[in-house]
N, C-alpha and C positions, 0 to 999 in steps of 0.2 A: 504493500500500500504506500510505502514511503516514496516510491518512484512516481506516484500519481498525486502526491500531496500538492505540489505547485499547480498542477492542472486543475485540481478541485478548487483551489483558491482563485485562480484566474477565471474559472467557470462561474464561480459565485459573483465575482466582481462584474463580469460581462453580463450576466443575467440581471443583476441589479441595475446596471446602466440601461440595458434593453427595456426593462420594466419602466424605468424613469422616462425613457425616450418614446417608447411605443406602447406602454401599458402591458397588460397581461398577454395580449396577442403578440406583441413585440417580443416578449420573453419566450413565448411558446415557439415562435418562428425561429428564434435564435437557437433553441434546443434542436429543432428539426434540422436546421442547417449544420449544426455541430455533429449530429449523428450521421448525416449524409457524408460529411467531409471525412469522418473516421472510416466509415464503411467503404468509401471509394479510394481511400489512401492507405489501406493496410499493407498492400504490396509495396508502397513507398516506404513504410516503416521498416519492412524486412530488408529492403535494399539499403536503406539508410544504416541499419544495424550492421550490415556486412562491411560498410565503410567505417562506421563509427568505432567498431571494435579495434581498428588499427590506429586510432588516435589516442593520445595520452589523456589522462583524466581531466586536465585543465581545459582542453579543447572540447571534451565531452560536456563539461559544465557550460562552456560558452555556447555550445550548440543548443542547450536547453534554455539558456537565458537570453543572451544577445541574439541568438538564432531565431527565437520566437518573435522578437521585436521586428526583425527583418522580414520574417514570414508573414506576420499579421499586418503591420503597417506598411512595409515595403511592397511585398508581392501581392497582397490582397486589397490594398487601398491606393497607395501611391503609384504603383506601376500601371494598373489599369487606367488611372487618370492620365498618366504620362503617355500611354498608348493613344488615348482619345485626343490628347493635345497634339501629338505628332501627326495623327491622321487628319485632323480637322484644321490645324493651323491656329487654333484658339490657344491663348496662353494658359498656363497651369492653373492660375487663380480662377480664370473664367470657367475652366472645365470643372474645377472643384465646386464652384457655385452652381454650375449646371447639375452636378451630381446630387447636391443637397436640395435644390429648389425645383428642378425639373428632371427628376430621375428617369422618366420615360424617354426623354430626348437623349440623356447620357447612355441609357441602356441600348438605344437604337444605334448610336455611334459605336459603342463597344461591340455590338453584334456585327456591325458592318466591317469591323477589323478582324473578324473571326478567321478569315482565310490566312492572313499573315500569322496570327497567333497559332493556328492549327499547324501550319507548315513549320514554323520555328520549333514549337514544343514537340510536335510529332517526330521531327528529324532528330532532335536531341535525345528523346526517349528511344528512338530506333537505334541510335548509336550506343546507348547504354545496353540495350538488348543484344546487339551484335557483338559488342566487346566481351560480353559474357559467353555467348554461344560459340564464338570463334577463339576462345581461350584454350590453346593447345596444352597448357600446363594443368588444366583441371583434370583430376583423376577420377572423380565420381560423376557418372552420367545418369540422369533420371530416365531418359528415353532410350537407354541402351545403345545399340549399334548406330542408329541414325544420328543421335546426338554426338556420339564419339566421332562419327565421320565428319560432321559439321565442324567439330572442334579441330579436327586435323587440318581444315582449310586455314586455320590460324597461322600456319607456316608461311602462307603467302602474305607478304608485307602489305599493310593497309587494306586488307581484304574487307574489313567492316566499312571503310570509307567508300570503297568501290561499290559494294552492294547498296549502301544507303543512297549514294548519289544516283545510282541506276534506278532505284525505286522512285526517287524524286523526279527524275526526268520522265519516266514512264507515266507517273501520275499526272503530269501536265496535260496529257492528251485528253483527259476528262474534264479539264477546266475551261471555262470561257476564255477566249483569247485575250480579252481585256485585262484579266487578272493573272495571267500566267507568269508574267515577269515578276510581279509582286510576290507570288507564292514561291517561285523559284529562288528569288533573292532571300526571302525569309528562311526558307529551308536550308540554303547554303550557310546562312549565318548560324543556324542551329548546329550544323555539322562543325563549322569552324570553332564555335565556342566550346563544344565538347572536346575537340582535339587539343585546344589550348589548355583547358583546365586539366584534362587527363594527362597530357604530356608533362606539364609542370609538376603535377602530383607525383608522377613516376620518376621524374628527375630528382625531386627532393627526397624520395624514398630509397634512392640507390644506397647500397651498403657502403659504409665508411667505417673508419676506426676512431676510437677515442672521442674527444669532445666534438669533433666534426660530425660524428654520427648523431649525437644528441641534437645538434643544430639542424641537421638534415631532417630528423624526425619532427622537430618543431615546425620547420618550413613545410614539410609534408602534411602536417596537421592543418596548417593554414589553407593549403590548396584543397585538402579534403573537405574542409569546412565550406569553402567557396563552391566546391562541386556539389555538396549536399544542398546548398541554398539554390543553386541553379536547377538542380533536380526537383526541388520542392516547387520552384516557380513553374516548371514545365507541367507539374501535376495540378497546380492551382489555377492555371489559365481557364480551362473549361469549367472548373468549379465556380469561378467568379461569374462567368457568363451564365452558366446554368442556374445560379442562385436567383437571377432576375426572373426566372419562371415562377419562383415562389413569392418573392417580394421585390419591390423596386426601391426600397429604403436602403441606401448604401450604408448607413450606420448599423442597421440591424444585420445586414449582410456581413459587414466586417466583424461584428461581435460574434455572430454565429460561426463564421469560418475561423475566427480566433480560437473559439472553444475546441473545434475539431483539430486545428493545427497544433494546439497545445497537447492534446491527448495523443496525437500521432507522434509527437516528439517524446513524450513520456513513455509511450509504448516502445519506441525505438531504443531508449536507454534501458528499459525493462528487458527487452530481448537480448541486449548485450550483457547486462549484469547477471541474468539468469542462465546464460549460455544456451539459449533456446536454439540458436542456429547449429550448435554442435549436437544438440539432442535430436532435432528434426533435420536431418542432413539434406533433405530435398526441398526444404522450405524456401531457401534462397533461389533454387531453380524455379519453383512455382511462381515466386514473385517476379523474376525476370521474364518468364513467359507471359505473365499478366501485364508487365510493362510493354513487352513487344505487341501484345494485343491492343493495349491502350494507344500505342503509337500508330498502329494500323487504323484504329477507329478515328483518331484525330485526323489522319490524312484522308480517310474516306469522308469524314464530316465536312470537308471542303466542298463537296458536291451533294452529299446526302445527309439529312438530319438524323442523328442516331440518339435515342433517349439515353440519359445517363444511367437508368436502371439496368440497361444491357451491359454497360461498362462495368458497373458494380457487380452484377451477377457473374459475368465471365471471370473477373478477378477473384471473386469469392470461390468459385468452382475450382479454379486452378490452384489456389492456395489450399483449399480443402483436400484436393487430390494429392498434392505434394506432402501434406501432413500424413495422410493415410499411407502413402508410399514409404514415408520415413519410418512409420511404426512397423510396417511389414518388413522393411529392410533391417531394422534393429532386431526383430524377432529372428530373422534368418541368420543374422550374425551371431546371435546368442546360442543358436543350435549347432553352430560349427565347432 
């Protein structure tokens, strides 16, 4: 329970503010949004945990404290406003006033930016998925020979970039010609950002000796922290847009998503401290397949509207199957 103490405190504060701002209905909607955020982001928590366990305790604390401020105020409030400001040419203050006083107009502008958001977030998440699938050093394979064969392709340098860019180029054929360039540019930016963050993290985590090793680990933790924040942003984009289907009050949306984001972070730390990834060996696999599915859904959503409930159900099924596979695997190992 200690891992969720801060989440409970934040939830209490957020619900109190939501009640003050929007009455009982405002608090109720905030709870609904928080539950949806957690249910849709469990795979995010698992992948976060796989990265967080390599970071030192200080950066783990930063992830739970400063990281939540970035996630709530940065990715779920400031960044959507910045997107609308960039797309419309209206200054940041003007968009902020629009969000508070004419939320329906703000929601319309944000929805119109969905193509760029989906392309950027979808390609970043696709790179996360491919970097896992094409990892030739991974010894345990959930899907047996097929997954092992895919992992062997990792011997080819930059294979994940090749596959990701190929998918991006192919997906352009289903887009209206007027928006193809914007989608292509946004998707390429998503790939570039992943390569930059992942490359720097790998550089800083190279093995060294003595004090230099400690410094490298600290720098590696910095890049891992940035990687987690970008990953969280990729997950939050569609959540912010989808929240407008429930309410157009940006304050209630921020409070509700804040509750969910806080519990996702606490869940991440819980998974690390309890050694859950070691206990359920295929859980990380299931989470990455869920991320790959989410990436595909985001790219498909550029032309076809897909309900978020489908995204949540697919992720939940994959996570559930990976847990069951882990239990069966553990039983088989105990019998050997």
